[in-house]
N, C-alpha and C positions, 0 to 999 in steps of 0.2 A: 694395378694400383702401385703408386710409388712407395708406399710404406710397407710393402710386402716383399719377401725375399725368397730366392730360389737357391737350392743347393747346386743347381747346374751353373749358376752365375758366380758363386763364391766358394771358397774352401769351406768344407763342412763345419768345422769348429767356428770359423769366423761368422758364417751365416747363422749358426746356432746362437752364438753370443748376441748377434744383432737382433735376431727374432726374440730372444729372451728379454731384451730391454723393452720391446713392445708388450710382451706378456706381463712384465713387471708393472707397466703402466696400468694395464687392466686390473692387476692384483691390488695395486695401491688404491685405486678408486673403489674396489669392491670390499677390501678388508681393512684398509687403513695402514698407517705408518708403523704401528706397533707390531703387526704380523710380519711386515716386511723385515723389520730389524731383527725380530726374534727367530724367524724361520726361513722365509723365502730368500732374504738377502744373503744368506750363507751358502746357498746352492751354487755349485760351480758347473757350467756346461762342460761336458767331456767329449761326447761323441754322438754322431748321428749315423745310423745304419739300418736299412730295411724298415723304415718307418718308425724306428724307435730312437727317441732322443734321450741320451743318458746323462744324468747329473750326479754330482757327488755332494753328499751332505756332511756336515761336521761331526755328526754323531748318529747312532742308531735311532735314538729318540726322535731327532729332527726328521730323519728319513721316514720313519713310521708315521709321525704326525702329519707331515706334508702329504704323504700318499693318501691318508685317510680323510683329512679335512679339506684339502685343496685339489686332489688328484683330478677329478672330473673337469673342473674349470681350467686347470693348466693344460690338459689335453686339448680342450676346445679352443683355447686362446692360441696355443702353439700351432694347431692345425690351421687356424684362420691366418696367422702370421705367415705361414709357409705355403699356404694354398695347397696343402696335401694332408691326408689323414696322418696324424702323429700320435704316438703313445709315449708318454714320459715315464722313464724308469729312474729310480733314485737309489743309489747305493750309499752305505755309510762308510765314512773314512775311519776305519779301525786303527790304522797306523799311518805313517808318512807315506802316502801313495804317490808314485811318480806321475807326471803328466803324460798325455797321449804321446806314444812313440818312444818312451823311455822304458827299458827293460826293468822288470821287478827284481829286486835283489833277493837271492835265495835265503838270506839271513832272516827274512820275515816269516819263513815257514814255521819255525818253532812257535812263534806267537799265535799263528793261526790254529795250531793244534791245541794249545792250551785254552783258547777261548771257545773252541768248538766242542771239546769234550767236556762231559759233565764233571764237576768237581767231586772230590771224595766227600762222603757223608760226614758232616761234623756233628757229633753227638751234643745234644743239649740236655744235660742231666736234670734240669729243673722240671722237665715234663716226664712224669712216670704215672703208672696206674695207681700207685699207693697214695698219690696226692691229687688224684682226680676224683671229685665228689660226685658219686652216682646218685641219681634220683629218677623219679617217674618221667622227667623230661628227656633223659638220655640213656635209659637203661638198655634199649636194644643196640644202640651204637656202641656202648661200652662193652656189652657182652660180645658183639661181633668183633670188636677190636682185640679183646683178650683171646678169643678163639683163633683169630688170624695170627696173633703173636705166638701162640703155642704150637700151631701146625700150619706154617706158611705154605700156601699153594694147595692145601687139601680141603679146607672148609671155607665157605663164604668167599669164593673167588669169582668175580671181583667183590670187594666191599666198597660201597658207595655211601659216604656220610654227608648229609647236607643240613644246613640250618643257617640262620643269620650270623653275621660277623660277631666275634667276641664271646662265643659260647663254648669253645673248647675243641673245635675240630682239629686245629693244628696241634694242640696238646695231645690228642689221641694218636695222631700220626707219629709224633716223636716218641710217645710212650710205647707204641708198637715196636718201633726201631730199637729203642733202648732195651726192651725185654728180650728181643731176638739177639742183640749183640751181647747182652749179659751172659746169655747161654752159649753163644758162639761168636767171639770177637771178630772172626774172619768172615762171617756171613756177608755176602755182597748186597748191601742195602743202598738204595738211591732215593733220597728225598729231593724233590724239586718243586718250586712254585711254577704254575703254568706260564706266567709272564717270562720267567727265566728260560723255560723250555722254548717259548716262541723266539726269544732273542738269540738263543744258541742255534736254533734251526735256521733263522734268517742268515746268521753269520756263516753257517755251514753252506747254505745255498750260494752265497756271494763268493765264497772262497774255495768252492769245489771240495768241501770236506764232509759231504753228506754221509759217506760210508763210515767215517770215524765217529760222526755224531750218532749214527744208529748203533754202532758197536757199544758206545758208552752207555746207551740207554737199554740195550738188550742183553748185555753180558752181566745181568744182575739176578739175584734170587728174589728180590722184593723191590717193587717200584711204587713209590709213594708220591702221588701227584696232587698238589694242593691248589685250590682256587681254579678249577678247570673252567669255570664260567668266563675267565679272562680271555679265552681264545674264541669267544663267540664272534662271528663275522670274519674269522681268519681261516679261510677255506683250506689253504695248503697246510697250515699247522694242524687243523683238525684231521686232515687226511693222514698226516704223519702220526698223530696220536692213535688213529684207528689202526694203522699197520703195526705200530709198536705194541698196542694192546693185543692184537691178534697173535703176534709172535710170542709174546710173554705168556699169554693164556694157553696157547697150543703146547708150550714147553713147561706147563705146570708151575710157572713163576707167579708169586703172589702179587696182586694188583690192589691197591687201595687208593681211592680218589675222594676228594672233598670238593664241595661246591656250596654256594649260598642258596641254591635252589635244587629241587629234584630233577632227575634227567628229563622227565617229560616237559619241563619248563625251560629247557635249554633250546629256545626256539630256532636259532639259526644253525643248530647242529643237524647233520644229515640223519635221516631215519636209521640208517644202519649203525651209526655211532651211538645214537641214543639207545638203540636196542642192546648194544654191547654193554653199555653202562648199567642197564636195568637187569642184566642177565644173572646177577648174583644177589647178595643181600643189600637192599637199599634201606638205610636207617637214618632217621632224622634226629636232630638235637634241637629242642625247643627252649625258649627262655625258662630258666629255673623258677620254681615256685618259691614262696617266701621262706619255707622251712629249709629248702636247699640253699638259698642265698645266705641264710644265717649260718649253715654248716660251712659253706665256702669261706665266709668271713672269719669264722673261728679258726679254721685251719690256716688261712693266710696270716692271721694275727699270731698264731703259735709259731709259724715259720719265721716271722719277723720279730718275734720276742716282744710283743706289745700286748697289753691287756685292755679290755673294755670295762668302763664303769657299767653298773647295772642298767640293762635295757638298751644300751647304746648300739649293740650289734643288731638288735631287732629294729631299732630306728633306721639304721642305714639300709637294712634289707628291705624295708617297706618304702623307703624314699627313692631307691635306685633300682627299679625293675629293669629287666632286659639284659644287656651285655654284662658279663662277668668282669670285663675290663674296667667298666665304670666303678664297680665295687672296689676293685683293686686300686683304682685311681683315688677314690675317696679315702681308702685305708692309708695309702702312702701319704696323702696330703695331711690327714689328721695326725699320723705318727710324727711327721716333721714338727708339729706343734707340741705333741705330747712328750717329745724327747727331753724337754726342759722341765717336765713335771712328772718324774718317776715313770715314764713310759705307760701312762694310763690315759686312754682316750675318753674324754668326758662328753656329755651331751652337747655342750656349746661348741666344742671342737668338731664334733660330728656334723653339727648344723652348718658350720662355716665350710667344712670339707664338701658337703653336699652342694652348697651354693657355688663353690669353686669349680667343682666338676661339671655342674650344669652350665656354668658360664663358659667353660673351656671347650667342652665336647659338644654341648647342646644335646637336646633330646631328639628323638625321631619325630618329625612333624605329625600332628594328629590328622586323621582323615578329614575332619571338618575344616582344618586349616588348609589342606590341599584343595578341597572343594571350593573354598572361598578364593583361593589363588586362581584357580581355573575360571571361576565365575567372573572375577574382575578382568582377567586377561581377554576372555572371549565375549564379555558383556552379555552373559547368559546367567540367569539366576540359579542359585543352588537348587531351588525347587524344580526348575526345568531340567537340570542335570539329573536329578533323581526321578523325574517324571516320565510319562509314557510317550512324549512327543517324538516323532520320527523326522521332523524337519532337519534338513541336511546339516545346517550349521550347529544345531543343538546336539544332534547325534555325534558329530565330529568332536565337539567339546566334551561330550560324555565319554567317548572312547579315550580321549587324551587323559581325562581324569582317572579313568580305570587304569590306564597304562602307568601313570605317575604313582597312584596308590600302590600298585603291585611292586613297582621298582623301589619305592621308598620304604614301605612298611613290610613287604614280603608276606603279607597276609594270605590266607588261603582263598581260593576262588569263591568258596561258599561265604566266607566272612565279607569279602568285598561285595558280593552280590547283595547281601543284607544291607550293607552300608550304602549301596547305590539304589536304594528304593526297593529292596527285596526282589532283586532280579535273580533268575536262575543262573547257576554257576557257569553253564555252557554259554549263556549270552555274554557274560562278563569275559570269559576266555576268548570268545569271538572278537570282542572289542579290542582286547589287548593285542591279539594276533594281527588285526587289521592295521593298527597303528604301527606295530613292529615291521610289517611288510612295507607300508607306505614310507617309513623313514629311510629305507634303502634306496628309494627312488626320488623322494622329494626333499631337496636340501632345505627348503624353507621350513617344512615341518620338523625336520631334524634339528634345525637351529632353534625353533620354537620350544621343542621338548627340552633341549639343553638349557635354554634360558629359564624355563619354568623349574627345572631341577635345581639350578643354581639359586633361584629365589626361594625355593622350598627349603634349601639347606640353611637359610638365614632366619627361618621362622622360629 
């Protein structure tokens, strides 16, 4: 075919650039001009060797986004254009990178080291045990954190804390570190978010700095890894976490991990990694009850030197359930108005603050709203979603609803089973896993789930 090109006929980079224009034509038709401008248009063809076409992206974010969202299509279109199997690899341009054939300046080595190695732990003294309000919703996690801080590596190793966002998991991680460093300021503590771990690891792979990366994460006495769920689907990063975990554990170093879900629900993690995560104390943090929310508000108000009029703290606590961050947001909003009136938050101020927070942050969509959303999208009634029918299109819509409810509300399998027509929790779990597995193979389903998630966030 005249519109296809061979590396035997042209120089490799010239042919790669020519084939890339054909691929861009497919991408423009499939994804639209916005995706081209934001992501694909910035890719620069660099080299073709051994069936691998290498491209350079303007940033690590662009590289990761293109790999995950467009990778399969780009491989297929490039293979079609070149009439040979091709796999596309994308590297991030961390610095001014020379074009093919130009030697890399040795002056860039120092920058590689600094971006590969983990930064020093920066203490955040706002987060301590003495300003963490304990209650029935978090008592096991709090007790475990205090024990870990008093005897690192000896008890509850690893400690795995899980729960929805905004309930204090990160607070406990920093409180552990602060208590240890109060006792011994030179104790080697490393706190890192899983997304930062991933980005450092990718950079280390790209620049041959894996050994330095591993040293920075293993030469510590305490390893605090936050939001581990963010590496779901990142197989190489999970493998690195697994080996880092093993090395630290075997050397009696304290490991503390946080997630928005328990280890058994980290579906794409390997069995051996999940087993490691479950091998110590697993403690959950649930949304606080009304009494605990009132206690939190009173403590935060004291810290901010503001007072409540009679009954106002109770009003805020009953109006804003769930995330502690929402309580803080309402308190800050109300205080801004109270500053001109002797720093006392009145009922009317609190009511306006509640409306402002709800309007800004939104609430978690209710289960009935999610079911209506799925019902409209798949043209299946809510009664059918909850009912016994096993017809293929109804069962698929039901499984999607289960997946969305779990992802959005993080309710227990038992709760979701009741909400889905009093189904057994194992049946609900099966539906979730089925959709999770299909999404890895079916781009249309993956797009559908993402579209429904976006719509749910506007409810």
